[in-house]
C-alpha positions in Angstrom: 22.7 75.8 -35.3 24.1 73.3 -32.9 24.8 69.7 -34.0 23.8 66.8 -31.7 24.4 63.8 -33.9 25.2 62.7 -37.5 24.1 59.8 -39.6 27.6 58.5 -40.1 28.5 55.2 -38.4 32.1 54.3 -37.7 34.0 51.1 -38.2 37.0 51.8 -35.9 36.6 52.4 -32.2 37.6 56.1 -31.9 40.3 55.7 -29.3 42.2 58.9 -30.2 39.1 61.0 -30.3 38.1 59.8 -26.9 41.6 60.1 -25.5 41.9 63.7 -26.7 38.5 64.5 -25.0 39.7 62.8 -21.8 43.0 64.7 -21.9 41.2 68.0 -22.2 39.0 67.2 -19.3 41.9 66.1 -17.1 43.8 69.3 -17.9 40.7 71.3 -17.1 40.4 69.8 -13.7 44.1 69.3 -12.7 45.8 72.2 -14.4 43.0 74.8 -14.7 41.4 74.0 -11.4 38.1 73.3 -13.1 37.7 77.0 -14.1 38.3 78.5 -10.6 40.8 81.2 -9.8 43.8 81.5 -9.5 44.4 78.2 -11.4 42.4 79.3 -14.5 44.2 82.7 -14.8 47.6 81.1 -14.2 47.1 78.4 -16.9 45.8 80.9 -19.5 48.8 83.2 -18.9 51.5 80.5 -18.8 50.1 77.9 -21.2 47.9 79.9 -23.5 49.3 81.3 -26.8 49.9 85.1 -26.7 50.8 86.1 -30.3 52.6 89.3 -29.4 54.7 87.4 -26.8 55.6 84.7 -29.2 56.6 87.1 -32.0 58.3 89.6 -29.7 56.0 92.3 -30.9 54.6 93.0 -27.4 56.7 95.0 -24.9 58.3 92.9 -22.2 56.8 93.5 -18.8 53.5 94.9 -20.2 50.4 93.8 -18.4 47.4 92.2 -20.2 44.0 92.3 -18.4 42.2 88.9 -18.5 39.6 89.5 -15.9 38.6 91.7 -13.0 41.8 92.5 -11.2 43.7 89.8 -13.2 46.6 90.4 -15.6 49.1 88.4 -17.6 52.6 89.8 -17.7 54.4 89.6 -21.0 57.6 87.7 -20.4 59.5 88.8 -23.6 59.6 85.5 -25.5 56.9 82.9 -24.9 57.9 79.3 -24.3 58.0 77.3 -27.5 55.4 74.9 -26.3 52.5 77.4 -26.0 51.1 76.7 -29.5 50.7 73.1 -28.4 49.6 73.6 -24.8 47.1 76.2 -25.7 45.1 73.5 -27.6 44.4 71.8 -24.3 43.4 75.0 -22.3 39.9 76.4 -22.1 38.4 79.6 -20.8 35.2 78.2 -19.2 32.9 75.3 -18.9 30.8 76.2 -21.9 34.0 76.7 -24.0 35.2 73.2 -23.0 31.9 71.4 -23.4 31.2 73.0 -26.7 34.6 72.1 -28.1 34.5 68.5 -26.9 31.0 68.0 -28.2 32.0 69.2 -31.7 35.1 66.9 -31.5 33.0 63.9 -30.7 30.4 64.6 -33.4 33.0 65.0 -36.2 36.3 63.5 -34.9 35.3 59.9 -34.7 34.5 59.8 -38.5 37.7 61.5 -39.4 39.7 59.1 -37.2 37.8 56.3 -39.0 39.1 57.6 -42.4 42.8 57.4 -41.5 43.4 55.3 -38.4 44.5 56.2 -34.9 48.1 57.4 -35.2 47.5 59.4 -38.4 44.5 61.1 -36.9 46.5 62.2 -33.8 49.1 63.7 -36.1 46.5 65.3 -38.3 44.8 66.8 -35.2 48.0 68.3 -33.8 49.1 69.7 -37.2 45.7 71.3 -37.8 46.0 72.9 -34.3 49.4 74.2 -35.0 48.4 75.7 -38.4 45.4 77.3 -36.6 47.8 78.9 -34.0 50.1 80.0 -36.8 47.2 81.6 -38.7 46.0 83.5 -35.6 49.6 84.7 -34.9 50.2 85.8 -38.5 46.9 87.7 -38.6 47.4 89.4 -35.3 51.2 89.3 -34.6 51.1 92.0 -32.0 48.0 90.8 -30.1 48.3 90.4 -26.4 45.1 88.5 -26.1 45.8 84.9 -24.9 44.5 82.2 -27.2 43.3 79.0 -25.6 41.0 76.2 -26.7 40.9 73.1 -29.0 38.7 74.9 -31.5 41.5 75.5 -34.0 42.3 71.8 -34.2 38.6 70.9 -34.2 38.1 73.3 -37.1 40.6 71.2 -39.0 38.5 68.1 -38.3 35.4 69.9 -39.5 37.2 71.0 -42.7 38.2 67.4 -43.3 34.6 66.3 -42.7 33.4 68.7 -45.3 35.7 67.1 -47.9 34.9 63.5 -47.1 31.3 63.5 -46.0 29.6 66.6 -47.5 26.1 65.0 -47.9 25.9 63.1 -44.6 22.9 64.3 -42.6 23.7 66.3 -39.5 20.9 66.7 -36.9 21.0 70.1 -35.3 19.2 72.1 -32.7 17.8 75.5 -33.9 17.3 78.2 -31.2 14.5 80.7 -32.1 14.3 82.8 -29.0 12.6 80.6 -26.3 11.6 78.1 -29.0 13.9 75.2 -29.8 13.4 72.9 -32.8 15.5 70.3 -34.6 16.4 69.9 -38.3 18.6 67.5 -40.3 20.8 69.2 -42.9 23.6 68.0 -45.2 27.0 68.4 -43.6 28.1 70.9 -46.3 25.2 73.2 -45.4 26.1 73.4 -41.7 29.9 73.5 -42.2 29.9 76.1 -44.9 27.5 78.2 -42.9 29.9 77.8 -39.9 32.9 78.8 -42.0 31.1 81.9 -43.3 30.3 83.0 -39.7 34.0 82.8 -38.9 34.9 84.8 -42.0 32.3 87.5 -41.2 33.4 87.5 -37.6 37.0 88.0 -38.6 36.1 91.3 -40.3 36.0 92.9 -36.9 39.4 91.5 -36.0 40.7 88.0 -35.7 40.2 87.9 -31.9 37.1 90.1 -31.8 34.8 89.4 -28.9 37.3 86.9 -27.4 36.9 84.5 -30.4 40.0 83.5 -32.4 38.4 83.7 -35.8 41.8 83.6 -37.5 42.6 80.3 -35.8 39.2 78.9 -36.8 39.6 79.8 -40.4 43.2 78.6 -40.5 42.4 75.3 -38.9 39.4 74.7 -41.2 41.4 75.4 -44.4 44.2 73.2 -43.0 41.7 70.3 -42.6 40.4 70.8 -46.2 44.0 70.5 -47.5 45.5 67.9 -45.2 42.7 65.3 -45.4 43.9 64.6 -48.9 47.2 63.4 -47.6 46.1 61.7 -44.4 43.0 59.8 -45.4 43.5 56.2 -46.5 41.6 55.2 -49.6 40.8 51.7 -48.2 39.6 53.2 -44.9 37.3 55.7 -46.7 35.9 53.0 -48.9 35.2 50.7 -45.9 33.6 53.6 -44.1 31.4 54.4 -47.1 30.2 50.7 -47.2 29.3 50.9 -43.5 27.1 54.0 -44.2 25.3 52.1 -47.0 24.7 49.1 -44.8 23.4 51.3 -42.0 20.8 52.8 -44.3 19.4 49.5 -45.5 15.8 48.9 -44.3 
């Protein structure tokens, strides 16, 4: 189930959402060499979050395979900034595009509910909570965590609280057959959260997916939106939805 648009118009121009997307793209090209080696490997090792390195649970000097013939070397005390920098790193083109697409679908509406500055702070806090959740659930893990999905999970949790009945148009892949369906936001977002919960049963970084970060970020968004959303902004947004649905 892959969303491609929602029936949720915005009032504010989503400057921060667009800026975060642009920042991720710029980092991908200039810092991660657009996914080519050695830039990709270097950025994942130096700017990704390695829980065991951050907590000191991984042995200093130990080597972590991240690809054919490629390793990260545990430094013995990761730089303090990796929980933040990891939010702007990605592991591949599909990883980057998928994350940015989800941010565009859901982020503009959450920015509309609280304003630009508050949304940026909300996004960063959700990402940090996601990183903390992943670290707490796998404190000795030596698997580098990269990607904006923890912070975006927070945006999705906020969307569930504010706009549970808004229609989300999604693509459904049935083998070689692709169809579309419009479902309420709560159906898609709860379904997504359940997938993360089930996935985490096999380990919070099973299959290269940081399920702990996804769940932590999602729950952070559910809680934080109550403190960040502005009542007058939410009311104005609701009126814009009603107007857009008039014949």
